[in-house]
RODO-2510 file (C-alpha; in nm, 4 decimals, decimal comma):
residues 145
     n   res          X          Y          Z
     1     m    -1,6084    12,1554   -10,6621
     2     y    -1,7910    12,2103   -10,3364
     3     q    -2,0476    12,0237   -10,1304
     4     k    -2,2265    12,1167    -9,8085
     5     i    -2,5383    11,9884    -9,6364
     6     i    -2,7303    12,1527    -9,3551
     7     v    -2,9766    11,9422    -9,1577
     8     a    -3,1907    12,0382    -8,8590
     9     g    -3,3809    11,7720    -8,6695
    10     n    -3,4161    11,5658    -8,3550
    11     l    -3,1725    11,3074    -8,2227
    12     g    -3,3117    10,9572    -8,2587
    13     r    -3,0979    10,8120    -7,9810
    14     d    -2,8264    10,9153    -7,7364
    15     p    -2,4870    10,9871    -7,8940
    16     e    -2,2164    10,7198    -7,8797
    17     m    -1,8558    10,8311    -7,8383
    18     r    -1,5345    10,6360    -7,8877
    19     y    -1,1685    10,7234    -7,9237
    20     m    -0,9446    10,6433    -8,2166
    21     p    -0,6033    10,4830    -8,1459
    22     d    -0,4406    10,8270    -8,1732
    23     g    -0,6751    10,9664    -7,9043
    24     t    -0,9131    11,1553    -8,1350
    25     a    -1,2731    11,1510    -8,0129
    26     v    -1,5501    11,0431    -8,2532
    27     t    -1,9182    11,0746    -8,1666
    28     n    -2,1985    10,9177    -8,3707
    29     f    -2,5686    10,9965    -8,3536
    30     s    -2,8732    10,9895    -8,5784
    31     i    -3,1021    11,2785    -8,6725
    32     a    -3,4608    11,2521    -8,7911
    33     t    -3,6019    11,5247    -9,0134
    34     t    -3,9724    11,5261    -9,0881
    35     r    -4,1624    11,7251    -9,3453
    36     a    -4,5409    11,7368    -9,3472
    37     w    -4,7903    11,8449    -9,6112
    38     t    -5,1544    11,8111    -9,7071
    39     n    -5,2308    11,6044   -10,0165
    40     k    -5,4543    11,8337   -10,2212
    41     a    -5,6189    11,5433   -10,4057
    42     t    -5,7296    11,3566   -10,0925
    43     d    -5,7096    11,6418    -9,8367
    44     e    -5,5173    11,4049    -9,6081
    45     k    -5,2159    11,5074    -9,4046
    46     e    -4,9011    11,3194    -9,4970
    47     e    -4,5485    11,3213    -9,3647
    48     e    -4,2090    11,1859    -9,4561
    49     t    -3,9196    11,1245    -9,2195
    50     t    -3,5606    11,1072    -9,3386
    51     w    -3,2825    10,9755    -9,1148
    52     f    -2,9219    11,0875    -9,1225
    53     r    -2,6258    10,9225    -8,9496
    54     v    -2,3849    11,1874    -8,8237
    55     n    -2,0242    11,1547    -8,7109
    56     v    -1,8413    11,4360    -8,5353
    57     w    -1,4681    11,4478    -8,4659
    58     g    -1,2350    11,6067    -8,2102
    59     r    -1,3341    11,8445    -7,9338
    60     q    -1,6739    11,8988    -8,0930
    61     a    -1,7353    11,5226    -8,0601
    62     e    -1,6736    11,5402    -7,6849
    63     t    -1,9064    11,8386    -7,6484
    64     a    -2,1821    11,6721    -7,8516
    65     n    -2,1536    11,3563    -7,6431
    66     q    -2,1724    11,5564    -7,3205
    67     y    -2,4698    11,7801    -7,4022
    68     l    -2,6845    11,5987    -7,6592
    69     s    -2,9380    11,3275    -7,5849
    70     r    -3,2309    11,1548    -7,7537
    71     g    -3,5027    11,3958    -7,8674
    72     r    -3,2884    11,7114    -7,8561
    73     k    -3,3018    11,9481    -8,1524
    74     v    -2,9753    12,0001    -8,3381
    75     l    -2,8470    12,1638    -8,6554
    76     v    -2,5596    11,9942    -8,8367
    77     e    -2,3466    12,1366    -9,1176
    78     g    -2,1121    11,9060    -9,3021
    79     v    -2,0617    11,6911    -9,6093
    80     l    -2,2417    11,3797    -9,7277
    81     v    -2,0274    11,0680    -9,7123
    82     p    -2,1246    10,8402   -10,0030
    83     d    -2,1056    10,4629   -10,0088
    84     r    -1,7723    10,3826   -10,1721
    85     a    -1,9248    10,1019   -10,3792
    86     t    -2,2235    10,2924   -10,5230
    87     g    -2,1460    10,6611   -10,4773
    88     g    -2,4899    10,7102   -10,3231
    89     p    -2,6455    10,6504    -9,9832
    90     k    -2,5732    10,3239    -9,8072
    91     t    -2,8559    10,0790    -9,8680
    92     f    -2,9630     9,7958    -9,6420
    93     t    -3,2463     9,5464    -9,6000
    94     r    -3,4688     9,5903    -9,2955
    95     q    -3,5958     9,2984    -9,0880
    96     d    -3,9316     9,3184    -9,2665
    97     g    -3,7581     9,2782    -9,6048
    98     t    -3,7968     9,6352    -9,7266
    99     v    -3,4970     9,8306    -9,8525
   100     g    -3,3745    10,1311    -9,6572
   101     a    -3,1131    10,3965    -9,7241
   102     a    -2,8753    10,5579    -9,4779
   103     f    -2,7463    10,9061    -9,5463
   104     e    -2,4210    10,9709    -9,3613
   105     i    -2,2895    11,3167    -9,2730
   106     r    -1,9395    11,4047    -9,1563
   107     a    -2,0139    11,7113    -8,9444
   108     d    -1,8064    12,0261    -8,9565
   109     t    -2,0382    12,2172    -8,7213
   110     v    -2,2960    12,1034    -8,4646
   111     k    -2,5300    12,3635    -8,3141
   112     f    -2,7593    12,2832    -8,0234
   113     l    -3,1108    12,4130    -8,0906
   114     s    -3,2603    12,3056    -7,7584
   115     s    -3,0945    12,3481    -7,4226
   116     k    -3,0125    12,0631    -7,1889
   117     n    -3,2864    12,1895    -6,9549
   118     d    -3,5637    12,1702    -7,2172
   119     d    -3,8295    11,9061    -7,1623
   120     d    -3,8075    11,6369    -7,4306
   121     g    -4,1772    11,6204    -7,5030
   122     a    -4,2778    11,9816    -7,4509
   123     a    -4,3902    12,1881    -7,7446
   124     p    -4,2070    12,5221    -7,7813
   125     q    -4,5090    12,7136    -7,6515
   126     e    -4,5120    12,5009    -7,3342
   127     r    -4,1490    12,5622    -7,2444
   128     g    -4,1920    12,9286    -7,1547
   129     s    -3,9026    13,1677    -7,1356
   130     g    -3,5888    13,0778    -6,9495
   131     a    -3,2440    13,2150    -6,8889
   132     n    -3,0851    12,8968    -7,0270
   133     g    -3,1993    12,9239    -7,3880
   134     g    -3,5677    12,8584    -7,3267
   135     v    -3,8161    12,9396    -7,5973
   136     v    -4,0447    13,2398    -7,5612
   137     s    -4,3978    13,1891    -7,6881
   138     y    -4,5727    13,4688    -7,8753
   139     e    -4,9365    13,5218    -7,9588
   140     e    -5,0238    13,6201    -8,3150
   141     d    -5,0948    13,9770    -8,2054
   142     d    -4,7422    14,0109    -8,0606
   143     v    -4,5672    13,9512    -8,3931
   144     p    -4,4644    14,2933    -8,5356
   145     f    -4,5221    14,2133    -8,9049
***
């Protein structure tokens, strides 16, 4: 059997790194993924955000802790870690009494989608082109297909 999950999103907070007793680095961070759509019945725009808790181990954990920060875009490949009691996502009760679920990923690969020099709030078109992984903006007429 085989399982793999790939998630691309924005960091919800700065990574937190710690070391295990044997010296292995572990970094934890959360990723928000948002999908948006238009409800055809009401013609209203709707969106749904899903949060993932990610843990990264070893040298990759140290690199993630060094270069990632809140708001940065990241792609994570790994496996879902189920709740041992239920076999599903970890559930919890929020302060307002509603039930939430936490999806946890043990990362095999972490890819940085935005450079450290990118502005947190800038849209891709506003970043311009840069030698350090900046995003180039294109007009519709520039796209070759």
